[in-house]
N, C-alpha and C positions, 0 to 999 in steps of 0.2 A: 255378582258384581262382574266378574269375570266376562260372564256370558254378554252383560251391557257393554262394558270394557272395547269386547272385541265386535261389536255390532256398530261400533261408533267409528271403529279405526275401519272395517270394512265398507263403511260408507264414503269416510273420507279419501280411502285410498281410491274406491273406485269413479268417486269424482276426479281422482287428479288423474288417473288414468286414462278417462273418457276426455278430460279435455286435453291431456298429451297427444292422446288418438287425435281429435278435431284440428290441433295446433298443424300435428303431420302432415295430416292430408289437404289442409291449407296450403301450408308452405310448398308441398310438391305440387300442387296445382299454380300458387302464385311465381311460383318459382323454378321452373320446369328445366331438367335439363336441356343444354341449347343441342342444336344436330350437328353431326360429324360431317355433314358436306354442306359446303358453300357452292352455290350456282351464280357465275358470273358470264355476264355479255361482253366481250372483248372486241367486236367488229371484223375485219377479214382476219382469216387467218394467216400467219406470218406478217402482218402488219406490224407497226410499232405497238399498239395497244395489245395485240398478242404476246408481244416478248414481254411486255411488262407483268401479264396476266400470269405468264410462265414462271417467271420470276416469284410471285407471290405464291404460285401454286408448291414451288420448291421449299419455300420457308414454312408454309403451313403445313405440310407433309411432315414436318420435322414435329410438328404438335399434335401428330396424329389426326389433323383434319384433310378431307378432300376437298379440293377446288376442283369442280367441274368449268371448264370452261366450254361456253356455248357461239359459236360463230354465225356471221349472218351471210349471205350469198350475194346481198346489195345493199344498197344504203348506208353501210357505214355506221356510224355513230346513230345516226336516225334511227337505224334499224334496231339496235344496241337499245335504245331508249324504249322503243314500242314494247321488246322485251321484256324489260323492266318493268315495266307501267302495267303490263297483261297481268292481271291477277290470275286468270287461268293456268300462266305459265311457271315451271320453277324456277325462273330467273331471280335471286336475290338481289344481284348488285351488277353495275354495270361502269366501263371507263367510259366517259363521255366527252367530248373536245368540248369546251365553251363555245357560248352561242348557237349551240341547239336547242336549250330550253331554260325554265328557270322554274321557281317556286310557285308562280302565278298559273302556268301550262302545267305542272309537273305537281302537285300539292301533296302526294303520297311519298316523295323522295328528299332523303336528308345525304349531306354531303358528309363525305370524310377528310375534306381538303383537299388542295389542288396538290398535285404529285409530280407534274411533269410538264415542261413547256415545249411547245411543238411551232417549231418556224414553218412558215409559208415559204415555200423554195421556188424562185420562179427560176428555172434554167432556158437558156436558151443557145441557138447557135448562130453564127453569123459575125460579122465585122463591126455592124453597128452596134452603138453603146446603148443600152435601155437603161433608164432609172426611175421610169413613172408610171402605172400601170397605163394609165392612157395613150402610149406608145404602141400599145398590143392593137389599137385598132388595126383592120386588115391583115393581121397575121391568123395562119393557121393554129389555135391554141388546143393543149390535150389537158384535161383537167376531168377531176371527181366533179360531177355539175350537180352531183347530189349535196354536196357540201354548202351548208347553207352561209358562212361567213363568206368562205369566196365569190361565191355570186353577187355578194353584197358589196364588196371590194370593186367586183368589175363593174357591178352597176352603179354604183357611185362615179366611177369614171368613164363613163359611156360605152363600155364595153361588153356590147353584146351583140345576139345572131344577127342583127342588121349591120354590126360594124366588124365584126370578125368571123372566121368559119372555126365552130367548138367541136371536139371530140372527146368524147367520155372513155373512161377507162381507170384501172387503180395504177396502184406505184411504178411494179417491175413493166408492165404494157406501156405508162407512158414512157418510160424511159428507155425503151426499144422503139417505142415511134419515133421519139427524139432524134436517137443515134442513126436511123434509119433515114431521115429527113423527111418523115411522114408528115410533122407538125415542126412550126419554127420556135414555139416555146410550149414548155411543161408546166404544170403548177402542181407543186407535191405537196403535204401536209405530212410530215414525219419528222422524229428526232434526228441528231445529228449522228446517233451511232448507228441506224438502220444501215447496210449494206450498201442500198443501191443511191444512197444519198452519198456516201462516201467514196463509191466509184466514180458518181460525176464529179466531186471534187477534184479527184484526181485526173478526169479527164481533159487534157488541152483543148480538143476541140469545143468543149461545153463552156460556156459563161454563165456567172451566178448576177443577177439582176441586183443593184444596190439602190434598196427602196427608199429612195431621198423624202418621200412623203409618208414613211413608216411612222413617225411620230404624228402628223396629222392624223390619219386611219384611226392610230390607237385614242385619239380624243371626239372623233366621229363615232367609232364603234366601240363603247367601250368595255367590249369581253376581250377586244386586242391590245397588245403590248408592243412595245417597241424593243427591238432587240440588237446587239451590235454583235456581229460576229468578229475576232479580233484578228487582225493581221497575222500570219503564219501560225493561226491555233490550231489548226487542221494538220500542218507539214511545215514546221519551223525550217528545216533542213531545205526546203525547196521554196519554201513562203508562201504556203496556199494556207488562205486566200494571200493576195498581193496586196490587197488596202483593207482596212476597217469596211466592214460590209453591214448596211443596214438591213434590217429584216423586221419583217410582221410577225406577229404568232398569237396562238389560241394557246391556251393550258388545257391541262387533261386534269377532269375530275372524278372522284370514287365517288360513286353515289349507292345507297344503298334503299330499299325500303321501308318504311318507319316501324313495319311490322318485323323486322330480323331482330332474332334473339340477341338482347344487351350485351353479352358475352361475347357472342361472334361480331357485333359492331367494335367491342372493345379489344379482341384478338386482331380486327381486319388493322385498326389504329395501331396496334405494335406492330405490325407485316411494314404497314406503310412507311412508319418511323425508320423502322431497320434497312428497309429498302432506298428510301429516298432522301436521307437526312444528309447526305455527303455532298461536297461540294462537285458543281459541273460546271461545263463551260459560261453557260446562263445565270449562273445562280452560284450562291456561296453555300457553305456548311450552315445547317440547319435553316435554314430558309424554308425549306419543304420537307414535308406537307404543312400546308399552311393552316393558322388556326381560324381564318374566315374564309367564307365564299361569296362572290358577289351575288351569285345567282340560285344557291340554293342554303336552307337552314342548315348550321353545322349540328351535327349530332353529339348532344351532351358528353356522352363517352370517350369521343374521340378528342374534343377539347380537353376532357380532364385528364386524358393519359398525355395529349403534348404539352401541357403546362406541368403536370405535377410527376409523369414517371407512372411506372407501372405500381401498382397495390403492394399490399402487405401481400395478399394471397397470392396475386399474379407474380410477384418476383420469388417465391419460395414452393408453390405447388404446379404440378402437371396440370394442364388447361382443362383435362374431362375431370378433374379431382375439384376445381374450383366451386361450381354449382354446387356439390353435395356438402363441403365444407360451408358454403353460406346457408344451407339449409339448416347444417347440425349448429351453426352459431346462430341463428334465428332463433332456432328450437330451444337453444339453451338460453339466452335471453329470455323467453318466451316462459320457460319454465322457471326463472328466479323469479318473473314477475305473478307466476300462479303462486309457486311455493310459500313464496314469505307472507304473501296474504294470506294464505291457508294456515300457517304455522301462527300467525297472529290471531286468526279466527277462530282455529281450533278449541282453545281453551275457553272463549265465550260460546262455542258450541256444544262443547261437555257439558258446561255449567248447566245451558240453558236444558241439554237433554236429562240431566239431574232434576232441573227444577222442575222439569214438565212432570218427570217421575214421582217426585214427591207430591208434585200438584193432585196427581191420580189417585195415590193413596190416601189423601187428603178428603179427596171427593167421595171414596168410598169410606171412609170412617165419619162423614157426613150423613150418608144413608143410615149407618149404625145410630147417630146421633137424632135423628131424624125419628127411628124406628121406636128409639127410647121414649118418645112422648107421647105413644099410643099405648094402648091396653095391650099387654102381653102375655102369652101365654107361656109356662115352662119349657114348652118345645120350641118356640120361638126364640125366646132367650137362649136357648143352646145354640140354636142357628147364629145369633149376631156373636154368639162368643166364639164359635167357630171361625167367623169373619174377622174378627176382632183379632184373633191367634194368627192367622194368615196375612194380617196387614201388618203384624209385627213381624214376622219372619220378613216379609218383603222389606220391611224399613232397615234389616240388619246388614241389608245387602249395598246401602250407601257408604260410600269409599271414607277413609279416615278423614282426609283431608275437608269434606263437606261435613264435619261433626257437628256446627252447630244447625246445620239442617237436619242431622239424625236426631239430636238432642230434642230438638223443636217438636220434631212428629214423634218420640218416644213419650214425651211429657203429656201430647194430647191423647195418645191410647191407652197411657195409664188413668186419666181422668175419665175416659169413656169406661174402660175397666171397671174401675172404681163404682160408677154409676150400674154398670151392667149389676156387679155383687151385690149393690143395694136392694134393685129391683128382684135379682133374684131369692136374697132372703126374705123379701116382703112375699113373695108368694109362696114360699115354702111355711111361713109362719100362717099364713091363709089356710095352703092345705091340710096344715096339721089343725 
């Protein structure tokens, strides 16, 4: 019986190990380890989006994840959008200004929320007070002509190539053109802390337009928002600005490909929360990053983190260990799901094996029984006796806990033995 027990145990162990191997390979495939590098498109080098991306890079480095910042030579956010949409590029994410695209045009992207407010600054020279975009007709304008929201604001006010003179450029070059009196007005899209914005705010020869129609444009173009730059917020001592200034602004979204590893999406959400959750001139603490996005669907991992904070694993384990911990936990649960049924099934399987073993002996016993119904010679009876003894020895390996099965078989063996003995006595009498 020990050999029988060993075979049963071997089958069970082999089945369990095979199942565990399949489960491990399945989880290795379905829960892959996240890459150690993220590539993000951040517009122009040294621009406002680049400054944000650099702060992300520092925070990610603390978690042993590298952030590769990809710059564009021209086109700004629209060029960054092309990079993140291009399946052949290695770009995983992008910082984009609002008004560039949305989910209907870019269905493969999802948002991690709005992370920054970007005022549209209209700076100008001269003694004339300007407070409406329509007053820019006849002026020399310097602007990034590739930025769609700027174009739409100007078009809505009737300012175009027929009514004004345009020259293109980026932030620093436009600032230089204004100070050199090469243009009358420049339009900049940048955050308040960008150095060239601070420089212009402190320049007494440069004036900032108070956009009296800011709320109207926010209603006309939903991706714009109306901001107020409070009096004295730049420099309270020198009262800069001298009055509350109405501004129009876009917001910055962090978008990622829907194929980006969920752990990286979750990690980026953590980085965004750490970087942007504080208060600023244009927002209160906790307002950024946002839980919603008017242009893209939100990533579920980001919503989960913003609402509930870090999970248990993210709170106590380093980032690189989390995917392995999830695999181990998944395998542990699967093992429990497999082992418990195996333990409940094993006794029934073992009983079936013993029953099947006994049935094989009964079939051999029936063969002897069938032989007794024929005319037998003395030598044939000796063969049947030998078979019966072999069945008897095989029956004795049945375990004690299956005594009922054992005694039933032994009883039938004894009955068959008596019939064989009777036939043997008859044959011997005839031979005598």
